[in-house]
C-alpha positions in Angstrom: 18.8 -7.7 8.7 16.4 -4.7 8.9 17.7 -1.2 8.3 16.2 2.2 8.5 15.7 3.7 5.0 16.8 7.2 4.1 14.1 9.9 3.7 14.1 9.8 -0.1 14.0 6.0 -0.2 11.0 6.0 2.2 9.1 8.4 0.0 10.0 6.5 -3.2 8.8 3.2 -1.6 5.6 4.9 -0.4 5.0 6.3 -3.9 5.5 2.9 -5.5 3.0 1.3 -3.1 0.4 4.1 -3.8 0.9 3.9 -7.6 -1.5 1.0 -7.8 -5.2 1.2 -6.8 -5.3 -2.4 -5.4 -2.3 -1.7 -3.2 -4.0 1.5 -2.0 -7.1 -0.5 -1.1 -4.9 -3.0 0.7 -3.2 -0.3 2.7 -6.5 1.2 3.6 -7.9 -2.1 4.7 -4.9 -2.9 6.8 -5.1 0.6 8.3 -8.5 -0.6 9.8 -7.2 -3.9 11.1 -4.7 -6.7 10.5 -6.1 -9.4 8.2 -5.4 -12.8 6.7 -4.9 -13.0 2.9 -8.1 -14.9 2.3 -10.1 -12.3 4.0 -8.3 -9.5 2.1 -8.9 -11.2 -1.2 -12.6 -11.6 -0.5 -12.9 -8.0 0.8 -11.2 -6.6 -2.4 -12.8 -9.0 -4.8 -9.6 -10.2 -6.3 -7.9 -13.6 -6.6 -5.5 -14.8 -3.9 -2.7 -15.0 -6.5 -3.2 -11.4 -7.5 -3.4 -10.4 -3.8 -0.2 -12.3 -3.1 1.7 -10.3 -5.7 0.5 -7.0 -4.2 1.3 -8.1 -0.7 4.8 -9.1 -1.8 5.3 -5.6 -3.3 4.1 -3.9 -0.1 6.4 -6.2 2.0 9.3 -5.4 -0.3 8.5 -1.7 0.1 8.6 -2.2 3.9 5.0 -1.0 4.4 3.4 -4.2 5.6 4.7 -7.2 7.6 3.6 -10.8 7.6 2.9 -12.2 11.1 2.9 -16.0 11.3 0.0 -17.4 13.4 0.2 -21.1 13.6 -0.5 -22.4 10.0 -1.8 -19.0 8.8 -0.2 -15.7 8.2 -1.7 -12.3 9.1 -0.7 -9.1 7.5 -0.5 -5.7 9.2 1.0 -2.3 8.6 4.7 -2.3 9.5 4.3 0.8 11.7 1.1 2.3 13.1 2.2 5.7 11.9 1.6 4.6 8.3 -2.1 4.5 9.1 -1.9 8.2 10.2 0.1 9.0 7.1 -2.5 7.4 4.9 -5.2 9.4 6.6 -3.3 12.6 6.1 -2.7 11.8 2.4 -6.3 10.7 1.9 -7.8 13.9 3.4 -5.3 16.4 2.0 -6.7 18.9 -0.4 -5.2 18.5 -3.8 -5.3 21.4 -6.2 -6.3 19.9 -9.6 -6.8 21.7 -12.9 -10.1 20.3 -14.2 -8.8 20.5 -17.8 -5.7 18.3 -17.1 -5.6 14.6 -16.4 -2.8 12.6 -14.8 -0.8 10.9 -17.4 -0.5 7.1 -17.4 2.4 5.9 -15.3 4.0 4.6 -18.5 3.9 8.1 -20.1 6.5 10.7 -19.5 5.4 13.6 -17.4 3.3 11.5 -15.1 2.3 13.4 -12.0 
């Protein structure tokens, strides 16, 4: 059963998805058009196993959906508004102190 997530949960899920460069690439690719896993793996230059793990994460976060098409499955953004949100985030001006670097996600104080 699908439910609508609360605002904080939505932002946390989006943050988790964007925390990995490959998932960011996947979301940007799916923003352009729905695609099959084999095509996405080739486009991103990663193995299908690795891609499958990232797609599972994005599905669990509620950002992409799998659409069965005969014997194949196509992936697409769960909501077209996610594409607009990605565009807004991608083009937002981020104020960055050139002397500071984002800490690794495993370190405390990560941005």
